[in-house]
C-alpha positions as CSV (number, residue, x, y, z in Angstrom):
1,M,111.3,113.1,-19.0
2,N,109.0,110.2,-19.7
3,I,106.6,108.3,-17.2
4,K,109.4,106.1,-15.7
5,Y,111.1,109.1,-14.1
6,F,107.9,110.1,-12.4
7,N,109.2,109.6,-8.8
8,D,112.6,111.4,-9.8
9,K,110.4,114.4,-11.0
10,I,108.9,114.6,-7.5
11,V,112.4,114.5,-6.1
12,F,113.7,117.4,-8.1
13,G,110.4,119.1,-7.6
14,L,110.7,118.9,-3.8
15,L,114.3,120.2,-4.0
16,L,113.2,123.2,-6.2
17,F,110.3,124.0,-3.7
18,F,112.9,123.8,-0.9
19,I,115.2,126.3,-2.7
20,I,112.2,128.6,-3.1
21,I,111.2,128.5,0.6
22,F,114.9,128.9,1.7
23,S,115.4,131.9,-0.6
24,F,112.5,133.7,0.8
25,Y,113.5,132.7,4.5
26,L,116.9,134.2,3.8
27,F,115.3,137.6,2.9
28,H,114.1,137.8,6.4
29,I,117.5,137.1,7.9
30,P,119.9,140.2,9.0
31,L,122.7,140.6,6.5
32,A,121.6,137.9,4.2
33,S,118.3,139.8,3.6
34,T,120.3,142.4,1.7
35,F,121.3,140.2,-1.2
36,G,125.0,140.4,-1.1
37,Y,127.8,138.4,0.2
38,E,126.2,136.7,3.1
39,F,123.2,135.5,0.9
40,A,125.6,134.2,-1.7
41,A,127.8,132.6,1.1
42,T,125.0,130.7,2.6
43,F,123.8,129.4,-0.9
44,G,127.6,128.5,-1.4
45,V,127.5,126.1,1.4
46,L,124.0,124.6,0.5
47,F,124.9,124.3,-3.1
48,F,128.2,122.7,-2.4
49,L,126.4,119.9,-0.5
50,L,123.3,119.8,-2.7
51,S,125.0,119.8,-6.2
52,G,127.3,116.9,-5.6
53,L,124.8,114.6,-3.7
54,V,122.0,115.1,-6.2
55,N,124.4,114.5,-9.0
56,L,125.6,111.3,-7.3
57,W,121.9,110.1,-6.8
58,R,121.4,111.0,-10.5
59,L,124.5,108.9,-11.6
60,K,123.2,106.0,-9.4
61,K,119.7,106.3,-10.8
62,G,120.8,106.5,-14.3
63,I,118.9,109.7,-15.0
64,P,120.1,111.4,-18.2
65,S,122.6,114.2,-17.9
66,K,120.4,116.7,-19.6
67,V,117.6,116.3,-16.9
68,Y,120.3,117.1,-14.3
69,F,121.4,120.2,-16.2
70,K,117.8,121.5,-16.7
71,F,117.5,121.0,-12.8
72,S,120.6,122.7,-12.1
73,L,119.7,125.7,-14.4
74,A,116.5,126.0,-12.5
75,I,118.0,125.8,-9.2
76,L,120.6,128.4,-9.8
77,L,118.1,130.8,-11.3
78,L,115.6,130.5,-8.7
79,P,117.3,132.5,-5.9
80,I,118.0,135.3,-8.4
81,L,114.4,135.4,-9.6
82,I,113.3,135.3,-6.0
83,A,115.6,138.3,-5.3
84,L,114.2,140.1,-8.2
85,L,110.6,139.5,-7.2
86,T,111.4,140.6,-3.6
87,S,112.9,143.8,-4.9
88,F,109.5,144.8,-6.0
89,I,108.1,144.4,-2.5
90,K,111.1,145.7,-0.4
91,D,114.5,147.3,-0.9
92,I,117.2,144.7,-1.1
93,C,119.9,147.1,-2.0
94,S,121.6,146.8,-5.5
95,F,120.3,143.7,-7.4
96,W,123.4,143.6,-9.5
97,F,125.7,143.9,-6.5
98,G,124.0,140.8,-5.2
99,V,124.1,138.9,-8.6
100,S,127.7,139.5,-8.8
101,F,128.4,137.9,-5.5
102,Y,125.8,135.1,-6.2
103,L,127.6,134.2,-9.5
104,I,131.2,134.2,-8.2
105,I,130.3,132.4,-4.9
106,A,127.2,130.3,-5.0
107,A,127.2,129.4,-8.6
108,V,130.7,128.5,-8.7
109,S,130.2,126.3,-5.6
110,F,127.5,124.5,-7.3
111,V,129.7,123.7,-10.5
112,V,132.6,122.7,-8.4
113,S,130.6,120.4,-6.3
114,F,129.2,118.8,-9.5
115,F,132.6,118.3,-10.8
116,L,133.9,116.9,-7.6
117,S,131.0,114.5,-7.4
118,E,131.8,113.2,-11.1
119,I,135.4,112.8,-10.2
120,I,134.6,110.7,-7.2
121,Y,131.9,108.5,-9.2
122,N,134.3,107.9,-11.9
123,T,137.3,107.3,-9.8
124,F,135.9,105.0,-7.0
125,P,133.9,102.0,-7.4
126,K,131.5,102.4,-4.3
127,F,131.1,104.5,-1.2
128,H,130.6,107.6,-3.2
129,K,128.6,109.5,-0.8
130,T,130.9,108.7,2.0
131,I,133.9,109.8,0.0
132,F,132.1,112.9,-1.1
133,F,131.4,113.9,2.6
134,I,135.1,113.2,3.5
135,A,136.2,115.3,0.6
136,I,133.9,118.2,1.8
137,L,135.4,117.7,5.4
138,I,139.0,118.0,4.2
139,I,138.1,120.9,1.9
140,A,136.4,122.6,5.0
141,F,139.3,121.7,7.4
142,I,142.0,123.3,5.2
143,P,140.9,126.9,6.0
144,V,140.6,126.0,9.7
145,C,144.3,124.7,9.7
146,E,145.3,128.0,7.8
147,L,143.5,130.0,10.6
148,Y,145.3,128.0,13.2
149,T,148.7,127.9,12.0
150,N,149.0,131.2,9.9
151,P,148.7,134.8,11.1
152,Q,145.6,135.5,8.8
153,V,142.1,135.8,9.9
154,Y,140.6,135.5,6.2
155,F,140.6,132.7,4.1
156,Y,139.6,131.4,0.6
157,S,137.6,128.2,0.1
158,P,136.1,126.3,-2.8
159,I,133.0,126.1,-0.7
160,I,132.3,129.7,0.0
161,G,134.8,131.5,-2.0
162,F,136.0,133.9,0.5
163,F,135.5,134.7,4.2
164,P,136.7,138.2,5.4
165,G,137.7,137.3,8.9
166,T,135.7,139.7,11.0
167,V,132.3,141.3,11.0
168,Y,133.7,144.8,11.9
169,D,135.0,145.4,8.4
170,E,131.7,146.3,6.4
171,D,133.5,147.0,3.1
172,L,133.4,143.7,1.2
173,S,133.2,143.5,-2.7
174,I,134.3,141.4,-5.5
175,T,138.0,141.6,-6.0
176,L,140.6,140.5,-8.6
177,S,142.0,138.0,-6.2
178,L,138.5,136.4,-5.6
179,I,137.9,136.2,-9.3
180,L,141.3,134.7,-9.8
181,Y,140.7,132.2,-7.0
182,R,137.3,131.1,-8.3
183,A,138.7,130.7,-11.9
184,L,141.3,128.5,-10.5
185,N,138.7,126.5,-8.7
186,L,136.9,125.8,-11.7
187,L,140.1,125.1,-13.6
188,Y,141.4,122.7,-11.2
189,F,138.2,120.6,-10.8
190,S,137.2,120.7,-14.3
191,L,140.6,119.6,-15.6
192,F,140.3,116.5,-13.2
193,Y,136.8,116.1,-14.4
194,F,137.8,115.7,-18.0
195,I,140.8,113.5,-17.0
196,V,138.6,110.8,-15.3
197,K,135.7,111.4,-17.8
198,R,138.0,110.7,-20.7
199,N,139.9,108.1,-19.0
200,F,143.3,109.8,-19.9
201,I,144.9,107.9,-17.0
202,K,144.0,104.5,-16.7
203,N,145.3,103.9,-13.1
204,K,142.7,105.5,-10.6
205,S,145.2,105.5,-7.8
206,I,147.6,107.6,-9.9
207,T,144.8,109.8,-10.7
208,T,143.8,110.3,-6.9
209,L,147.5,110.8,-6.0
210,L,147.9,113.4,-8.7
211,L,144.6,115.1,-7.6
212,V,146.0,115.4,-3.9
213,I,149.5,116.5,-5.0
214,V,148.1,119.4,-7.1
215,A,146.0,120.5,-4.2
216,L,148.9,120.3,-2.0
217,L,151.2,122.3,-4.2
218,F,148.4,124.9,-4.5
219,I,148.1,125.3,-0.8
220,C,151.9,125.7,-0.5
221,I,152.2,128.3,-3.3
222,S,149.0,130.2,-2.2
223,P,150.5,133.0,-0.1
224,E,152.3,134.0,-3.5
225,F,148.9,134.7,-5.0
226,G,147.6,136.4,-1.8
227,F,145.1,133.7,-1.1
228,S,146.7,133.1,2.3
229,T,149.4,134.7,4.5
230,D,151.8,132.5,6.2
231,H,154.6,133.6,8.6
232,K,157.2,133.5,5.8
233,K,155.1,136.0,3.7
234,L,154.4,138.2,6.6
235,N,158.0,138.4,7.8
236,K,158.9,139.4,4.3
237,V,156.2,142.3,4.5
238,L,157.2,143.1,8.1
239,S,160.9,142.5,7.5
240,D,162.6,144.2,10.6
241,K,162.2,143.3,14.1
242,I,163.3,144.3,17.7
243,E,163.5,141.7,20.6
244,S,163.2,142.6,24.2
245,Q,162.9,140.4,27.3
246,N,159.2,139.4,26.6
247,F,158.7,140.4,23.0
248,V,159.7,140.1,19.3
249,I,158.1,143.1,17.5
250,H,158.1,142.9,13.8
251,F,157.6,146.1,11.8
252,D,158.1,147.6,8.3
253,K,161.1,149.7,8.3
254,N,159.6,152.0,5.9
255,G,158.2,155.2,7.5
256,I,159.1,154.2,11.1
257,D,162.0,155.8,13.0
258,S,164.1,154.8,16.0
259,T,162.0,156.9,18.4
260,E,158.8,155.1,17.4
261,I,160.3,151.7,17.7
262,N,161.8,152.7,21.3
263,I,158.3,153.8,22.3
264,L,156.7,150.6,20.9
265,L,159.2,148.5,22.8
266,L,158.6,150.5,26.2
267,N,154.9,150.2,25.7
268,H,154.9,146.5,25.2
269,E,157.1,145.9,28.2
270,Y,155.3,148.3,30.5
271,Y,151.8,146.6,29.8
272,Y,153.4,143.1,30.1
273,E,154.6,144.0,33.7
274,K,151.3,145.7,34.5
275,L,149.3,142.6,33.5
276,K,151.7,140.1,35.0
277,N,151.4,141.9,38.5
278,K,147.7,142.3,38.1
279,L,146.8,138.7,37.2
280,G,149.5,136.8,38.8
281,F,150.5,134.8,35.8
282,S,152.2,135.5,32.3
283,P,152.9,133.7,29.1
284,K,155.6,131.0,29.2
285,E,157.3,132.4,26.0
286,K,158.1,135.6,24.2
287,I,155.2,137.2,22.4
288,N,155.5,138.0,18.7
289,S,153.8,141.5,18.1
290,F,153.3,142.3,14.3
291,I,152.9,146.2,13.8
292,F,151.4,147.1,10.3
293,N,152.1,150.4,8.5
294,D,148.4,151.1,8.3
295,R,145.2,149.5,8.2
296,L,145.1,148.9,4.5
297,Q,148.4,147.0,4.8
298,K,146.8,145.0,7.7
299,K,143.7,144.3,5.7
300,R,145.6,142.9,2.8
301,Y,147.9,140.5,4.5
302,F,146.1,139.9,7.6
303,G,142.5,140.3,6.7
304,S,141.1,142.8,9.2
305,E,141.2,146.5,8.5
306,K,139.5,148.0,11.6
307,A,140.2,145.4,14.3
308,D,143.4,144.8,15.9
309,V,143.5,141.1,16.9
310,A,145.4,138.6,18.9
311,K,145.8,134.8,18.5
312,P,146.5,133.3,21.9
313,W,147.3,129.8,20.6
314,L,150.1,131.4,18.4
315,N,151.2,133.8,21.2
316,E,150.8,136.6,18.6
317,I,149.2,140.0,18.3
318,Y,148.4,142.0,15.0
319,L,148.2,145.8,15.4
320,S,148.3,149.0,13.1
321,R,150.4,152.0,13.7
322,D,147.5,154.2,13.8
323,S,145.7,152.1,16.5
324,W,147.9,150.3,18.7
325,E,148.0,153.0,21.5
326,S,144.3,152.2,22.4
327,T,144.3,148.3,21.6
328,L,147.8,146.9,22.7
329,N,146.8,146.5,26.5
330,H,143.6,144.8,25.2
331,E,145.3,142.4,22.9
332,L,147.9,141.5,25.4
333,V,145.3,140.5,27.8
334,H,144.3,138.0,25.2
335,I,147.5,136.4,25.0
336,F,147.9,136.1,28.7
337,S,144.3,134.7,28.7
338,A,145.9,131.5,26.9
339,E,147.1,130.5,30.5
340,I,143.6,130.0,31.7
341,G,141.9,129.0,28.2
342,S,140.8,125.6,27.2
343,G,141.3,123.5,24.0
344,I,144.0,123.9,21.3
345,F,142.9,127.3,20.7
346,K,143.4,128.3,24.3
347,L,140.3,130.4,24.3
348,A,137.3,130.6,26.5
349,H,135.1,127.6,27.0
350,S,133.0,126.9,23.9
351,F,134.7,129.8,22.1
352,N,132.3,132.2,24.1
353,P,132.9,135.6,22.6
354,A,131.3,137.4,25.6
355,L,133.9,135.7,27.9
356,I,136.8,136.2,25.5
357,E,136.2,139.9,25.1
358,G,134.7,140.5,28.4
359,F,138.0,139.4,30.2
360,A,140.1,141.6,28.0
361,E,137.8,144.5,28.7
362,A,137.6,143.9,32.4
363,I,141.5,143.9,32.8
364,D,141.8,146.9,30.3
365,D,139.2,148.6,32.1
366,N,139.3,151.6,29.7
367,Y,136.3,152.8,27.6
368,D,137.4,156.0,25.9
369,D,139.5,156.8,29.0
370,I,136.7,156.2,31.2
371,Q,136.5,153.3,33.8
372,I,133.9,150.8,32.2
373,H,131.6,150.4,35.4
374,F,131.1,154.3,35.2
375,V,130.1,154.0,31.4
376,A,128.0,150.7,32.1
377,A,125.9,152.1,35.1
378,S,125.2,155.3,33.1
379,A,124.2,153.3,30.0
380,Y,121.9,151.0,32.0
381,N,120.4,154.0,33.8
382,Y,119.5,155.7,30.4
383,G,117.9,152.5,29.0
384,Y,120.9,151.1,26.9
385,K,120.5,147.6,28.3
386,I,121.5,144.3,27.4
387,D,120.2,141.0,29.1
388,V,123.7,139.8,30.5
389,Q,122.7,136.1,30.6
390,D,121.7,136.2,27.0
391,L,125.0,138.0,26.2
392,F,127.0,135.2,27.5
393,R,124.8,132.6,25.7
394,G,126.4,131.2,22.4
395,F,127.1,134.0,19.9
396,N,124.6,136.5,21.1
397,F,127.6,138.9,21.7
398,F,127.3,139.9,18.0
399,K,123.6,140.6,18.1
400,S,123.7,144.2,19.6
401,F,125.9,147.2,18.7
402,S,129.5,146.1,19.3
403,G,130.0,149.0,21.8
404,L,127.4,147.8,24.0
405,S,128.3,144.2,23.9
406,Y,132.1,144.9,24.8
407,L,130.9,147.2,27.5
408,Y,128.4,144.7,29.4
409,A,130.8,141.8,28.7
410,G,133.6,143.7,30.3
411,S,131.8,145.2,33.2
412,F,130.2,142.0,34.2
413,S,133.6,140.3,34.0
414,K,135.1,143.0,36.1
415,Y,132.4,142.8,38.7
416,L,133.0,139.0,39.0
417,I,136.8,139.4,39.3
418,E,136.4,142.2,41.8
419,K,133.9,140.3,43.8
420,Y,135.1,136.7,43.6
421,G,138.7,137.0,42.6
422,I,140.7,136.1,39.6
423,E,141.0,132.5,40.5
424,S,137.3,132.0,40.3
425,Y,136.8,133.8,37.3
426,S,139.8,132.0,35.5
427,L,137.8,128.6,36.4
428,F,134.7,130.3,34.8
429,Y,136.7,131.3,31.7
430,H,138.1,127.8,31.5
431,S,135.0,125.8,32.2
432,G,132.0,128.2,31.3
433,N,130.4,126.8,34.5
434,T,129.4,129.4,36.9
435,N,128.1,127.0,39.8
436,K,131.6,125.4,39.6
437,A,133.5,128.7,39.5
438,F,131.4,130.9,41.8
439,G,129.0,128.5,43.5
440,K,125.9,130.3,42.0
441,S,123.9,130.1,38.9
442,S,124.1,132.6,36.0
443,D,120.7,134.0,36.9
444,E,121.9,134.7,40.6
445,L,125.1,136.4,39.4
446,S,123.1,138.4,36.6
447,D,120.8,139.7,39.3
448,E,123.6,140.7,41.6
449,Y,125.3,142.5,38.9
450,L,122.3,144.5,37.9
451,E,121.8,145.5,41.6
452,F,125.3,146.5,41.6
453,L,125.0,148.7,38.4
454,K,121.7,150.3,39.9
455,S,123.9,151.2,43.2
456,Q,126.5,153.1,41.2
457,K,126.5,156.9,40.9
458,I,125.6,158.1,37.4
459,L,128.5,160.1,36.1
460,L,127.8,160.5,32.4
461,S,124.8,162.4,30.9
462,K,122.1,161.1,28.6
463,N,123.7,163.0,25.8
464,Q,127.2,161.3,26.5
465,I,125.6,158.0,26.5
466,E,123.8,158.5,23.3
467,Y,127.1,159.5,21.9
468,F,128.7,156.2,22.6
469,F,125.9,153.9,22.0
470,G,123.4,155.7,19.7
471,R,124.7,153.6,16.8
472,Q,123.6,150.4,14.9
473,S,125.3,147.1,14.5
474,I,126.1,145.7,11.2
475,F,123.1,143.5,11.6
476,Q,120.8,146.4,11.9
477,K,122.1,148.7,9.1
478,V,120.7,149.1,5.6
479,C,122.8,147.5,2.8
480,P,125.9,147.7,4.9
481,R,128.3,145.8,2.5
482,Q,127.3,147.7,-0.6
483,I,127.0,151.1,1.2
484,A,130.6,150.5,2.6
485,S,131.9,149.5,-0.8
486,D,130.2,152.5,-2.4
487,L,131.6,154.9,0.2
488,K,135.1,153.8,-0.3
489,E,134.7,154.0,-4.2
490,A,133.3,157.7,-3.6
491,E,136.3,158.6,-1.4
492,K,138.6,157.4,-4.2
493,L,136.6,159.5,-6.7
494,I,136.9,162.7,-4.4
495,L,140.8,162.2,-4.0
496,Q,140.9,162.0,-7.8
497,K,138.8,165.2,-7.9
498,K,136.0,163.4,-9.9
499,Y,133.5,165.3,-8.0
500,S,130.5,164.7,-10.2
501,E,130.9,160.9,-10.2
502,A,131.3,160.9,-6.5
503,E,128.3,163.2,-5.9
504,N,126.2,160.8,-8.1
505,L,127.3,157.7,-6.0
506,L,126.7,159.5,-2.7
507,T,123.3,160.7,-3.7
508,K,122.5,157.2,-4.6
509,I,123.3,156.0,-1.1
510,L,121.2,158.6,0.3
511,S,118.2,157.4,-1.8
512,K,118.6,154.2,0.1
513,T,119.3,155.3,3.7
514,S,120.2,158.3,5.6
515,N,124.0,157.6,6.0
516,Y,126.1,160.2,7.9
517,A,129.3,159.5,5.8
518,A,127.3,160.1,2.6
519,I,125.8,163.4,3.8
520,I,129.5,164.7,4.9
521,G,131.0,163.5,1.6
522,L,128.4,165.5,-0.3
523,V,128.8,168.4,2.0
524,N,132.5,168.5,1.4
525,I,132.1,168.4,-2.3
526,Y,129.4,171.3,-2.0
527,I,132.1,173.1,-0.1
528,V,134.8,172.7,-2.5
529,H,132.4,174.2,-5.4
530,K,131.4,177.0,-2.7
531,K,127.5,175.6,-2.8
532,Y,127.2,176.6,0.7
533,D,123.5,176.9,0.3
534,E,123.0,173.5,-1.0
535,A,125.2,172.0,1.8
536,A,123.1,173.8,4.3
537,A,119.9,172.6,2.7
538,L,121.1,169.0,2.6
539,I,122.1,168.9,6.4
540,S,118.7,170.6,7.2
541,N,116.9,168.0,5.4
542,H,118.5,165.1,7.1
543,I,119.8,166.3,10.7
544,N,116.6,165.3,12.5
545,E,117.0,161.6,11.2
546,F,120.0,161.3,13.4
547,G,118.4,162.4,16.8
548,N,119.8,160.4,19.9
549,T,123.1,159.5,17.9
550,P,126.4,161.1,17.8
551,Y,126.1,162.0,14.2
552,Y,123.5,164.7,15.2
553,Y,126.1,166.7,17.0
554,F,128.7,166.3,14.3
555,L,126.0,167.5,11.9
556,K,125.2,170.5,14.1
557,L,128.9,171.2,14.0
558,S,129.1,171.0,10.2
559,E,125.8,173.1,10.0
560,G,127.6,175.8,12.3
561,D,130.6,175.7,9.9
562,I,128.4,176.3,6.6
563,Q,126.5,179.0,8.2
564,T,129.7,180.7,9.1
565,L,130.8,180.4,5.3
566,L,127.4,181.9,4.5
567,S,128.3,184.8,6.9
568,N,125.3,183.8,9.1
569,D,127.4,184.3,12.3
570,S,124.5,184.3,14.8
571,I,123.1,181.0,13.5
572,A,126.6,179.5,13.5
573,E,127.2,180.7,17.2
574,A,123.9,179.1,18.3
575,N,125.0,175.8,16.8
576,Y,128.3,176.0,18.5
577,K,126.8,176.9,22.0
578,F,124.1,174.2,21.6
579,I,127.0,171.5,21.3
580,A,129.1,173.1,24.0
581,E,125.9,173.1,26.4
582,S,124.7,169.5,25.3
583,Y,128.3,168.2,25.9
584,P,128.0,164.9,24.2
585,H,131.8,164.3,24.3
586,I,134.6,166.6,25.8
587,Q,136.3,166.7,22.4
588,L,133.2,167.8,20.6
589,K,132.6,170.4,23.3
590,L,136.2,171.5,22.8
591,L,135.8,171.8,19.1
592,A,132.6,174.1,19.7
593,D,134.4,176.3,22.1
594,L,137.4,176.7,19.6
595,R,135.0,177.8,16.9
596,I,133.6,180.2,19.2
597,E,137.0,181.7,20.2
598,L,138.1,181.9,16.5
599,Q,134.8,183.6,15.8
600,K,135.6,186.2,18.3
601,N,138.8,186.8,16.6
602,N,137.2,187.1,13.3
603,S,139.5,184.2,11.9
604,L,137.0,181.2,12.0
605,K,136.1,181.6,8.1
606,K,139.5,181.8,7.1
607,Y,140.2,178.7,9.4
608,L,137.5,176.5,8.0
609,V,138.6,176.7,4.3
610,A,142.6,176.8,5.2
611,S,145.1,174.1,4.4
612,D,146.3,172.1,7.3
613,S,149.5,174.1,7.5
614,I,147.6,177.4,7.6
615,K,145.2,176.2,10.0
616,F,148.3,175.3,12.3
617,H,149.4,178.9,12.0
618,I,146.0,180.2,12.7
619,L,145.9,178.4,15.9
620,L,149.5,179.5,16.8
621,E,148.6,183.1,16.4
622,L,145.3,182.6,18.6
623,N,147.6,181.3,21.4
624,K,149.8,184.2,21.4
625,G,149.6,186.1,24.8
626,K,147.2,183.6,26.4
627,N,146.7,179.6,26.1
628,V,143.4,178.8,24.4
629,I,143.1,175.3,25.9
630,S,140.4,174.3,23.3
631,S,143.1,174.8,20.5
632,I,145.6,172.3,21.8
633,I,144.1,168.9,20.8
634,P,143.3,170.3,17.1
635,M,146.8,171.5,17.0
636,I,148.1,168.1,18.1
637,N,146.1,166.4,15.3
638,L,147.5,169.0,12.6
639,A,151.0,168.5,14.0
640,E,150.7,164.8,13.4
641,K,149.4,165.3,9.9
642,I,151.9,168.0,8.7
643,H,154.9,166.6,10.8
644,I,155.3,169.7,13.1
645,S,158.0,169.5,15.8
646,T,157.0,168.9,19.3
647,T,159.1,171.9,20.4
648,I,156.7,174.2,18.5
649,L,153.8,172.8,20.4
650,L,155.5,173.2,23.7
651,E,156.5,176.9,22.8
652,L,153.1,177.8,21.6
653,S,152.8,180.4,24.3
654,H,154.8,182.3,26.9
655,A,152.3,181.5,29.7
656,P,152.7,178.1,31.4
657,L,150.1,175.5,30.6
658,I,148.4,175.3,34.2
659,P,144.9,173.7,34.2
660,E,142.1,175.4,36.0
661,N,139.4,172.7,35.8
662,P,139.0,169.0,34.8
663,E,138.4,170.0,31.3
664,D,141.8,171.5,31.2
665,G,143.2,168.5,32.9
666,Y,141.9,166.2,30.0
667,V,143.5,168.4,27.3
668,L,146.9,168.2,29.1
669,F,146.5,164.5,29.5
670,R,146.0,164.3,25.7
671,F,148.9,166.4,25.2
672,S,151.0,164.1,27.5
673,K,150.0,161.1,25.6
674,Y,151.1,162.8,22.3
675,L,154.6,164.0,23.8
676,L,155.1,160.4,25.2
677,K,154.4,158.8,21.7
678,K,156.9,161.3,20.3
679,G,159.5,160.2,22.7
680,D,159.5,163.5,24.9
681,L,159.3,161.4,28.3
682,V,160.2,164.3,30.7
683,N,157.6,166.8,29.3
684,A,155.1,164.1,28.9
685,R,155.5,163.4,32.7
686,K,155.4,167.0,33.5
687,L,152.0,167.6,31.8
688,A,150.6,164.4,33.3
689,S,151.5,165.5,36.7
690,L,149.9,168.9,35.9
691,A,146.7,167.2,34.5
692,N,146.5,164.9,37.6
693,R,146.2,168.1,39.9
694,K,142.9,169.2,38.5
695,S,141.4,165.8,37.6
696,F,140.1,164.3,40.8
697,G,136.5,163.6,40.7
698,S,136.5,163.6,36.9
699,V,135.6,160.5,34.9
700,Y,139.0,160.6,33.4
701,Y,140.9,160.7,36.7
702,I,142.0,157.1,36.6
703,A,143.1,157.3,33.0
704,I,145.2,160.5,33.7
705,K,146.6,159.0,37.0
706,E,147.5,155.9,35.0
707,Q,149.4,158.2,32.3
708,F,151.4,159.8,35.0
709,E,152.5,156.2,36.4
710,K,153.2,155.2,32.8
711,C,155.3,158.2,32.2
712,N,157.1,157.5,35.4
713,W,157.9,154.0,34.4
714,F,159.2,155.0,31.1
715,V,161.6,157.4,32.5
716,K,162.9,155.0,35.2
717,N,163.0,152.0,32.8
718,F,164.0,153.7,29.6
719,E,167.8,152.5,29.5
720,R,167.1,149.1,30.9
721,I,164.7,148.5,28.3
722,I,166.3,150.0,25.3
723,D,169.7,148.8,26.0
724,N,168.5,145.2,26.2
725,G,166.6,145.4,23.0
726,K,168.2,143.6,20.3
């Protein structure tokens, strides 16, 4: 570059300096600092703007293309070099994991933007920057339209490559679909670049029309490539449906029987009636409910693996067969909320996530079968606090561990509904204005709510609260994307019995962070190879790192199991008794009790290494002559896995199942839920009634009472609902 380009050199230099500063800044931002997807996506957006604008400026100034290409190379390499430099100072996870995302997302966005700017400059005589911005807005608007009109929550875009849809699915890696999509991006824009550059089509209007037509055709056929999921595609996947008074339920006929369909239908109509009576309003049209076979199918066609989701503006909910029992009511509240929502999305004012989820949590009022006020008051008492005002401000809902955000948003919303009425809360949901809805400021309402929490009786222990909330949000975890991807790969390797490769991968994870799943994965590998001493040493080395978290108790349980396999029965028993006395969660306590009972019968060691079917028969033998209440939930779980008839479970002993305390009541409540799911309405109601007798005063009392009411409703309305189903 000679002297006449001195000013231009300053501009290029300033841009390069900006990229350096911005790169260092990103390494101090949660998620982006791990040099993975978020880092690449952020630069994808920046490069899409920067590359095209700088090139249009370069073309206007007549700066040689070789200067721009040198600048482009420098600007693309700088973030990678800074990532490499940063890796010597702090852990940025896997450098190559980050580079792969950076190249497929950020680098391709830079090149695509360059091609786009060249196409615009060579097609239109003026207003190049304006047209460039309009083009970006159109490209950005396409995913918004897809999210609005299609079932999906994910999207592909030339700007950022891919967006997964929710923050709850940590596993995110480079897929063949993403590689193909980015290759097609490059092919499309480079092809039209050469067409306009070589002037193959003289008429610029025809070139523009052809550009648009090809883009529209690609959008139309994108569901066939898996780049989007429209209703036509989803209806092919979930090809069967049943229609009732208020629902059209779509499902995959493979693996689902008539009993499950009937129970699905009854549950949908039950919760609909319950919500309609509770809220005083209901949707104007039938709700479409899409039931995926499993979470992997839901992730592939919908975008979210772990989270079930509702789209109020489409009057649709999307659930998995393995999760709908706990999420159906919550997602239906979202559909009902469309009646008080605002805007074309029919959501809370300003898309406020605390309002959206708070309303659903408040009406569902179920936190692991406990009323949310009970949990919130106990969490607050033991120091698990969130600034309620801050929680409802912008998108701060996602800053904390999701369990806490959902809890306080729901409890606060429930408090407002109980004190001021559903009409006032509906106005708050619609407008976001507390003065207009309640006649009070957000400060006053927050203070009122905190005083309310302080006045509540503390029903849960510190250990139980730590079990629920002693976890990290995705923004607080070390390398969440890469580790989730590595864990999934290790799981595949274990299923393929490639234990050595899986062990290396899990050990690599533990070199970066103390990860519970990686520890348990290694423990299971050691158990397969009967390396019990190594398994015990691994847990011993890491267990104290999980203090004040639920994983501490899970590891204590595993430690007890390994000590049993080592024939150190007294050490094992001490672990089990510690869990039972600590009582972090009723199900963990029951698991510890069961192991103590099996230990007394000299069958624990056999049970721990047995197959699922043998485990089930060991528990059947244990129940001969007397009921071992702690064995019932494990037997239910095993029966689900190996498809054991409910009749066998009901006949597991000659003695009747009579609860003697609230703990027994909880077990019968879970048994009742299982029987109801399997279509045994009469016995489900009987067990719910028995559970109800001994549960008064228990934190599970309301859930058990509602289970009995639900069983009653099913028995009374079975014929009406099923006969009317089409």
